[in-house]
C-alpha positions in Angstrom: -48.6 41.7 161.4 -48.1 38.0 160.5 -45.8 39.0 157.6 -43.6 40.9 160.0 -43.4 37.9 162.3 -42.2 35.7 159.5 -39.7 38.3 158.4 -38.3 38.5 161.9 -38.1 34.7 162.1 -36.2 34.5 158.8 -33.8 37.2 160.0 -33.3 35.1 163.1 -32.3 32.1 161.0 -29.9 34.2 158.9 -28.3 35.8 161.9 -28.0 32.4 163.7 -26.1 31.0 160.7 -23.5 33.9 161.1 -22.6 33.0 164.7 -19.1 31.5 164.6 -16.8 30.0 167.2 -13.1 29.7 167.8 -10.8 27.9 170.2 -10.3 29.6 173.5 -6.6 29.6 174.4 -7.4 30.8 177.9 -9.6 27.8 178.7 -7.6 24.9 180.1 -10.5 22.5 179.5 -10.4 22.9 175.7 -13.5 25.0 175.4 -14.3 27.5 172.7 -15.5 31.1 172.6 -17.5 33.3 170.3 -15.5 34.5 167.3 -15.0 38.3 166.9 -18.2 40.0 165.8 -20.4 37.0 167.0 -21.3 38.7 170.3 -23.1 41.5 168.5 -25.0 38.9 166.4 -25.9 37.0 169.5 -27.4 40.2 171.0 -29.7 40.6 167.9 -30.7 36.9 168.1 -31.5 37.1 171.8 -33.6 40.2 171.3 -35.5 38.5 168.5 -36.1 35.4 170.7 -36.8 37.5 173.8 -34.3 35.7 175.9 -31.3 36.9 178.0 -28.2 37.1 175.8 -26.0 35.7 178.5 -28.2 32.7 178.9 -28.2 32.1 175.1 -24.4 32.6 175.0 -23.9 30.1 177.9 -26.3 27.6 176.2 -24.3 27.7 172.9 -20.8 27.5 174.6 -21.4 24.8 177.2 -23.6 21.9 178.2 -24.8 20.7 181.5 -23.7 17.3 182.8 -25.5 15.7 185.8 -23.2 14.0 188.3 -23.5 12.4 191.7 -21.2 15.1 193.0 -21.0 18.5 191.5 -20.8 22.3 192.0 -24.4 23.4 191.5 -27.4 21.8 193.3 -30.7 21.9 191.5 -34.0 21.0 193.1 -36.3 19.3 190.6 -39.7 18.0 191.9 -38.2 17.1 195.3 -35.1 15.5 193.9 -31.6 16.9 194.3 -29.3 16.9 191.3 -25.8 18.1 191.0 -24.6 19.3 187.7 -21.4 20.7 186.1 -21.2 23.0 183.1 -18.8 21.5 180.5 -17.3 23.8 177.9 -17.9 22.8 174.3 -15.3 22.4 171.6 -15.8 24.4 168.4 -17.5 21.6 166.4 -19.8 20.9 169.4 -20.8 24.5 169.7 -21.5 24.6 165.9 -23.6 21.5 166.4 -25.5 23.2 169.2 -26.1 26.3 167.1 -27.4 24.1 164.2 -29.6 22.1 166.6 -31.1 25.4 167.8 -31.8 26.5 164.3 -33.4 23.1 163.4 -35.6 23.2 166.5 -36.8 26.7 165.7 -37.4 25.8 162.1 -39.3 22.7 163.1 -41.6 24.7 165.4 -42.1 27.3 162.7 -43.0 24.6 160.2 -45.4 23.0 162.6 -47.1 26.3 163.2 -47.5 26.9 159.5 -49.0 23.5 159.0 -51.4 24.0 161.9 -52.5 27.4 160.5 -53.1 25.8 157.1 -55.1 22.9 158.7 -57.3 25.3 160.7 -58.1 27.3 157.6 -59.3 24.3 155.5 -62.8 23.1 156.1 -62.0 19.4 155.9 -65.6 18.2 156.4 -66.9 20.2 153.4 -63.9 20.3 151.1 -62.4 17.7 148.8 -59.3 19.8 148.3 -56.2 19.9 150.4 -52.9 21.6 150.5 -49.7 19.5 150.8 -46.5 21.0 152.1 -43.2 19.3 151.2 -39.9 20.5 152.5 -36.8 19.0 151.0 -33.7 19.3 153.2 -31.2 18.2 150.6 -28.2 19.9 152.4 -29.0 18.0 155.6 -29.1 14.7 153.8 -26.1 15.0 151.6 -22.5 15.3 152.6 -21.2 18.8 152.2 -18.1 17.5 150.5 -20.3 15.8 147.9 -21.9 19.2 147.0 -18.6 21.0 146.7 
């Protein structure tokens, strides 16, 4: 069962990397839209995550900005906030996609470390397992690699 979960998570990361964006000529605010074929990939990702595909799409294509005057009123612990959805440009949407992948990867890594720590009897063992993840591509500039 656990092996299937990890396979699904890796499939999620692979599909998430295939989501691409393009400029939306119909948007007068300079926003972007999903590139052709990306909507089907987004459906797969949303089913793997167990979230609504429209919510995921909206989260990748726009951000919420709080203002003193806005269009949507949100009640949060007795406070009233107004917010506006701002469409993202292509590079901003790519950054949002990458941030989602990094957050999911971080949670997966934390879960793996937690499972390893629970399985080691620290009080009676002098051995330990160290996990080191090198994210070379994140640290180096992509133009340096090519």
